[in-house]
Backbone as ProteinMPNN parsed JSONL, in Angstrom:
{"seq_chain_A": "MKYFWKGFHITKSAAPVRFKKHVIVLYWSPDASNSTPILRGVKNLSIRHPSVSVKIVDLSRTPLEAKAHNILTAPTVVLLRDGREVDRISDGEGMTFLESMFRKAQT", "coords_chain_A": {"N_chain_A": [[-47.958, -0.34, -12.637], [-46.138, 1.884, -12.321], [-47.281, 3.471, -10.382], [-46.892, 1.994, -8.026], [-44.26, 2.376, -6.913], [-44.372, 4.928, -6.006], [-44.831, 5.754, -3.457], [-42.504, 4.992, -2.013], [-39.465, 6.135, -0.531], [-36.128, 7.153, -1.131], [-33.829, 6.833, 1.277], [-31.141, 7.041, 3.552], [-30.133, 4.61, 5.766], [-28.169, 4.171, 7.624], [-24.859, 5.169, 8.719], [-22.24, 5.579, 6.432], [-19.807, 2.954, 5.936], [-16.454, 3.057, 6.646], [-13.604, 1.772, 5.256], [-10.43, 0.558, 6.276], [-7.737, 0.707, 4.436], [-4.871, -1.087, 3.884], [-1.557, -1.062, 2.55], [1.418, -2.297, 1.483], [4.452, -1.202, 0.421], [7.185, -1.864, -1.319], [10.282, -0.525, -2.064], [12.858, -1.157, -3.994], [16.097, -1.946, -5.413], [17.742, -3.421, -8.095], [20.505, -3.253, -8.159], [21.399, -2.887, -5.504], [23.048, -4.846, -3.014], [21.715, -6.306, -0.855], [19.005, -6.267, -1.517], [17.662, -8.41, -2.921], [17.114, -10.64, -1.027], [15.292, -9.36, 0.553], [13.223, -8.728, -1.195], [12.43, -11.472, -1.946], [11.439, -12.183, 0.53], [9.22, -10.509, 0.832], [7.643, -11.336, -1.21], [7.161, -13.994, -0.477], [5.825, -13.456, 1.948], [3.581, -12.099, 1.055], [2.157, -14.155, -0.283], [1.584, -15.751, 1.97], [-0.103, -14.034, 3.362], [-2.776, -13.171, 1.879], [-4.559, -11.128, 2.055], [-3.426, -8.792, 2.268], [-2.504, -5.889, 0.508], [0.165, -5.491, -1.883], [2.785, -3.633, -3.193], [5.438, -3.404, -5.561], [8.131, -1.564, -6.257], [10.562, -0.775, -8.397], [13.401, 0.96, -8.253], [15.468, 1.533, -10.181], [14.011, 1.611, -12.554], [12.004, 3.441, -12.159], [12.697, 6.115, -10.682], [11.636, 8.466, -9.784], [9.309, 7.859, -8.195], [10.212, 7.388, -5.625], [10.393, 9.838, -4.369], [8.018, 10.518, -3.331], [7.719, 9.43, -0.789], [9.91, 10.041, 0.334], [12.348, 8.36, 0.048], [15.433, 7.137, 0.654], [17.368, 4.99, 0.858], [17.858, 1.831, -0.661], [16.908, -1.429, 0.028], [13.71, -0.286, 1.116], [10.949, -0.563, 2.999], [7.664, 0.326, 3.21], [4.725, 0.964, 5.08], [1.461, 1.623, 4.327], [-1.589, 3.374, 5.313], [-4.572, 4.089, 4.315], [-3.393, 5.728, 2.411], [-1.521, 7.207, 3.831], [1.654, 7.079, 5.58], [2.342, 4.691, 7.846], [4.274, 2.936, 9.005], [7.709, 2.027, 8.709], [10.399, 0.328, 7.34], [13.812, 0.088, 7.0], [17.063, -0.393, 5.362], [18.635, -1.95, 7.279], [17.066, -3.514, 9.062], [15.64, -6.751, 9.943], [13.886, -9.843, 8.845], [12.081, -10.418, 10.763], [10.909, -8.034, 11.599], [9.671, -7.336, 9.169], [7.731, -9.41, 8.95], [6.166, -8.567, 11.229], [5.172, -6.143, 10.261], [3.499, -7.135, 8.18], [1.668, -8.435, 9.721], [0.63, -6.384, 11.171], [-0.682, -4.987, 9.164], [-2.82, -6.505, 8.513], [-4.711, -6.025, 10.522]], "CA_chain_A": [[-46.694, -0.59, -11.932], [-45.46, 3.036, -12.082], [-47.753, 3.936, -9.105], [-46.449, 1.132, -6.798], [-43.074, 2.908, -6.391], [-44.633, 6.276, -5.708], [-44.784, 5.795, -1.949], [-41.135, 4.812, -1.42], [-38.494, 7.157, -0.742], [-34.723, 6.753, -0.903], [-33.121, 7.206, 2.436], [-29.985, 6.309, 4.029], [-30.532, 4.079, 7.081], [-26.952, 3.933, 8.582], [-23.71, 5.967, 8.347], [-21.291, 4.823, 5.517], [-18.723, 2.265, 6.716], [-15.032, 3.525, 6.125], [-12.856, 0.663, 5.325], [-9.101, 0.896, 6.356], [-7.022, -0.095, 3.495], [-3.369, -1.134, 4.142], [-0.808, -1.33, 1.376], [2.81, -2.345, 1.746], [5.241, -0.68, -0.674], [8.673, -2.158, -1.26], [11.198, 0.171, -2.86], [14.052, -1.924, -4.058], [16.834, -1.8, -6.599], [18.61, -4.66, -8.364], [21.98, -2.975, -7.914], [21.779, -3.202, -4.077], [23.312, -6.333, -2.786], [20.731, -6.974, 0.01], [17.6, -6.085, -2.008], [17.093, -9.623, -3.28], [16.428, -11.343, 0.131], [14.041, -8.599, 1.077], [12.159, -8.966, -2.197], [11.947, -12.728, -1.767], [10.725, -12.194, 1.672], [7.99, -9.873, 0.611], [6.928, -12.169, -2.144], [6.669, -15.071, 0.389], [4.819, -13.169, 2.973], [2.362, -11.738, 0.429], [1.489, -15.26, -0.461], [0.93, -16.195, 3.288], [-1.087, -13.065, 3.809], [-3.267, -12.676, 0.704], [-5.465, -9.95, 2.208], [-2.615, -7.384, 2.313], [-1.993, -5.465, -0.897], [1.696, -5.33, -1.886], [3.286, -2.942, -4.398], [6.908, -3.389, -5.607], [8.628, -0.527, -6.985], [11.864, -0.927, -8.966], [13.929, 2.231, -8.327], [16.124, 1.699, -11.353], [13.087, 1.832, -13.612], [11.09, 4.553, -11.726], [13.326, 6.832, -9.485], [10.865, 9.521, -9.241], [8.396, 7.48, -7.232], [10.731, 7.388, -4.297], [10.291, 11.133, -3.769], [6.644, 10.503, -2.667], [7.816, 8.788, 0.583], [11.374, 10.437, 0.878], [13.184, 7.122, 0.212], [16.937, 7.533, 0.435], [18.163, 3.856, 0.513], [17.13, 0.756, -1.096], [15.478, -1.544, -0.034], [12.867, 0.248, 2.044], [9.538, -1.038, 3.007], [6.669, 1.371, 3.686], [3.339, 0.488, 5.296], [0.673, 2.802, 4.141], [-2.916, 3.156, 5.603], [-5.406, 5.064, 3.634], [-2.45, 6.687, 1.689], [-0.58, 7.724, 4.775], [2.686, 6.353, 5.966], [2.341, 4.318, 9.251], [5.539, 2.394, 9.434], [8.797, 2.024, 7.729], [11.573, -0.607, 7.537], [14.836, 0.474, 6.061], [17.893, -1.44, 5.001], [19.129, -2.721, 8.33], [16.179, -4.434, 9.93], [15.547, -8.158, 9.294], [12.773, -10.395, 8.335], [11.113, -10.42, 11.871], [10.25, -6.672, 11.494], [8.785, -7.406, 8.024], [6.627, -10.206, 9.377], [5.366, -7.847, 12.132], [4.58, -5.277, 9.381], [2.346, -7.82, 7.495], [0.564, -8.712, 10.804], [-0.038, -5.108, 11.349], [-1.504, -4.53, 8.065], [-4.017, -7.333, 8.565], [-5.581, -5.646, 11.503]], "C_chain_A": [[-45.949, 0.746, -11.464], [-46.111, 3.676, -10.847], [-47.319, 3.25, -7.733], [-45.282, 1.873, -6.154], [-43.331, 4.353, -5.962], [-44.567, 6.606, -4.205], [-43.567, 5.573, -1.244], [-40.227, 5.998, -1.636], [-37.154, 6.683, -0.447], [-34.208, 7.487, 0.299], [-31.849, 6.44, 2.847], [-30.325, 5.828, 5.615], [-29.355, 3.943, 8.089], [-25.883, 4.925, 7.968], [-22.851, 5.013, 7.465], [-20.069, 4.17, 6.344], [-17.391, 2.679, 6.033], [-14.271, 2.199, 6.316], [-11.353, 1.072, 5.458], [-8.285, 0.121, 5.392], [-5.499, 0.054, 3.763], [-2.73, -1.616, 2.831], [0.579, -1.262, 1.857], [3.54, -2.111, 0.412], [6.622, -1.073, -0.509], [9.325, -1.436, -2.43], [12.627, -0.634, -2.97], [14.822, -1.447, -5.365], [17.731, -2.971, -6.874], [19.945, -4.483, -8.17], [22.319, -3.12, -6.45], [21.941, -4.67, -3.831], [22.282, -7.027, -1.883], [19.388, -6.746, -0.336], [16.936, -7.384, -2.297], [16.462, -10.524, -2.122], [15.098, -10.665, 0.601], [12.776, -8.738, 0.091], [11.592, -10.497, -2.149], [11.012, -12.809, -0.576], [9.343, -11.513, 1.535], [7.083, -10.667, -0.083], [6.253, -13.347, -1.252], [5.647, -14.778, 1.337], [3.567, -12.674, 2.413], [1.483, -12.992, 0.085], [0.862, -15.863, 0.822], [-0.091, -15.251, 3.724], [-1.759, -12.361, 2.56], [-4.18, -11.5, 0.814], [-4.741, -8.607, 2.208], [-2.206, -7.194, 0.771], [-0.528, -5.12, -0.817], [1.96, -4.623, -3.234], [4.756, -2.925, -4.413], [7.227, -2.441, -6.581], [10.151, -0.67, -7.324], [12.42, 0.539, -9.165], [14.722, 2.562, -9.47], [15.313, 2.119, -12.559], [12.303, 3.328, -13.384], [11.635, 5.3, -10.565], [12.573, 7.841, -8.982], [9.681, 9.16, -8.201], [8.872, 7.474, -5.791], [10.52, 8.831, -3.648], [8.956, 11.233, -2.974], [6.879, 10.329, -1.209], [9.291, 9.147, 1.22], [12.156, 9.125, 1.14], [14.627, 7.433, -0.162], [17.743, 6.201, 0.039], [17.208, 2.77, 0.049], [17.702, -0.5, -0.474], [15.015, -0.964, 1.138], [11.406, -0.106, 1.846], [8.64, -0.075, 3.813], [5.303, 0.769, 3.919], [2.515, 1.768, 5.176], [-0.875, 2.461, 4.624], [-3.703, 4.196, 5.108], [-4.497, 6.163, 2.921], [-1.498, 7.32, 2.711], [0.467, 6.737, 5.367], [2.453, 5.966, 7.554], [3.491, 3.776, 9.841], [6.509, 2.118, 8.341], [9.977, 1.154, 8.158], [12.652, -0.244, 6.54], [15.793, -0.695, 5.985], [18.37, -2.386, 6.017], [18.311, -3.666, 9.004], [16.036, -5.69, 9.05], [14.108, -8.444, 8.976], [11.701, -10.386, 9.518], [10.194, -9.126, 11.882], [9.224, -6.721, 10.347], [7.606, -8.264, 8.289], [5.633, -9.392, 10.313], [4.553, -6.77, 11.31], [3.315, -5.831, 8.631], [1.241, -8.06, 8.457], [-0.124, -7.438, 11.134], [-0.99, -4.587, 10.361], [-2.81, -5.297, 7.944], [-5.01, -6.786, 9.527], [-6.317, -4.416, 11.08]], "O_chain_A": [[-45.268, 0.772, -10.439], [-45.396, 4.481, -10.251], [-47.369, 3.782, -6.624], [-45.282, 2.007, -4.931], [-42.348, 4.959, -5.534], [-44.244, 7.735, -3.835], [-43.459, 5.868, -0.054], [-40.203, 6.699, -2.648], [-37.001, 5.846, 0.443], [-34.174, 8.718, 0.288], [-31.623, 5.296, 2.453], [-30.712, 6.604, 6.49], [-29.566, 3.633, 9.262], [-26.039, 5.418, 6.85], [-22.76, 3.814, 7.729], [-19.473, 4.761, 7.244], [-17.334, 2.601, 4.806], [-14.296, 1.598, 7.389], [-11.003, 1.981, 4.706], [-8.163, -1.093, 5.556], [-4.956, 1.156, 3.849], [-3.282, -2.452, 2.115], [0.951, -0.321, 2.558], [3.252, -2.767, -0.589], [7.241, -0.613, 0.45], [9.004, -1.667, -3.595], [13.4, -0.672, -2.012], [14.313, -0.718, -6.216], [18.41, -3.464, -5.973], [20.64, -5.486, -8.001], [23.464, -3.457, -6.148], [21.208, -5.548, -4.286], [21.986, -8.203, -2.093], [18.541, -7.012, 0.517], [15.755, -7.533, -1.982], [15.379, -11.081, -2.303], [14.076, -11.258, 0.947], [11.606, -8.835, 0.462], [10.388, -10.699, -2.306], [9.942, -13.414, -0.645], [8.384, -11.992, 2.139], [5.906, -10.766, 0.264], [5.05, -13.604, -1.291], [4.732, -15.559, 1.597], [2.534, -12.747, 3.079], [0.255, -12.926, 0.146], [-0.239, -16.412, 0.779], [-0.968, -15.677, 4.475], [-1.439, -11.225, 2.21], [-4.557, -10.911, -0.199], [-5.315, -7.519, 2.159], [-1.733, -8.046, 0.018], [-0.045, -4.547, 0.16], [1.406, -5.0, -4.267], [5.363, -2.496, -3.432], [6.668, -2.456, -7.678], [10.933, -0.668, -6.373], [12.0, 1.252, -10.076], [14.758, 3.736, -9.837], [15.776, 2.837, -13.444], [12.077, 4.146, -14.277], [11.081, 5.152, -9.476], [12.742, 8.182, -7.811], [9.173, 10.02, -7.481], [8.074, 7.544, -4.856], [10.486, 8.922, -2.421], [8.867, 12.009, -2.022], [6.266, 11.048, -0.42], [9.743, 8.702, 2.276], [12.558, 8.828, 2.264], [14.909, 7.955, -1.24], [18.588, 6.195, -0.857], [16.003, 2.771, 0.302], [18.925, -0.634, -0.447], [15.699, -1.029, 2.159], [10.781, 0.018, 0.793], [8.913, 0.246, 4.97], [4.767, 0.116, 3.025], [2.793, 2.8, 5.787], [-1.352, 1.362, 4.34], [-3.448, 5.315, 5.554], [-4.847, 7.342, 2.873], [-0.615, 8.028, 2.226], [0.094, 5.593, 5.624], [2.39, 6.852, 8.406], [3.782, 4.026, 11.011], [6.141, 1.993, 7.173], [10.47, 1.29, 9.277], [12.406, -0.272, 5.334], [15.493, -1.804, 6.426], [18.522, -3.567, 5.703], [18.854, -4.638, 9.529], [16.225, -5.752, 7.835], [13.253, -7.568, 8.849], [10.507, -10.349, 9.222], [8.987, -9.151, 12.122], [8.096, -6.246, 10.48], [6.508, -7.888, 7.88], [4.417, -9.531, 10.182], [3.39, -6.518, 11.625], [2.29, -5.169, 8.474], [0.06, -7.932, 8.136], [-1.335, -7.411, 11.354], [-1.946, -3.869, 10.653], [-3.779, -4.816, 7.356], [-6.186, -7.097, 9.339], [-7.154, -3.91, 11.827]]}, "name": "protein", "num_of_chains": 1, "seq": "MKYFWKGFHITKSAAPVRFKKHVIVLYWSPDASNSTPILRGVKNLSIRHPSVSVKIVDLSRTPLEAKAHNILTAPTVVLLRDGREVDRISDGEGMTFLESMFRKAQT"}
């Protein structure tokens, strides 16, 4: 049996496939009055779009994580693609922008 594999060589037949990984990060604070509806909206949309990865960051517990994306207000939703920021929704925008962000993350 050890001579059987002698004629085979390990080679790559195709180029590696790069997957585009999208992540939606919600920076929120329980102290902000309008953070709760955005939090509920992100949770509901993450159920409707299970292929999108969602990370929720509580700024009252981990305030240093906001420095990575220069977050100044809560709530802020950031769409990342392969670790780089693609889109951002800050305090004033509504749920329609949030839904479009989830649709954009699926493509």
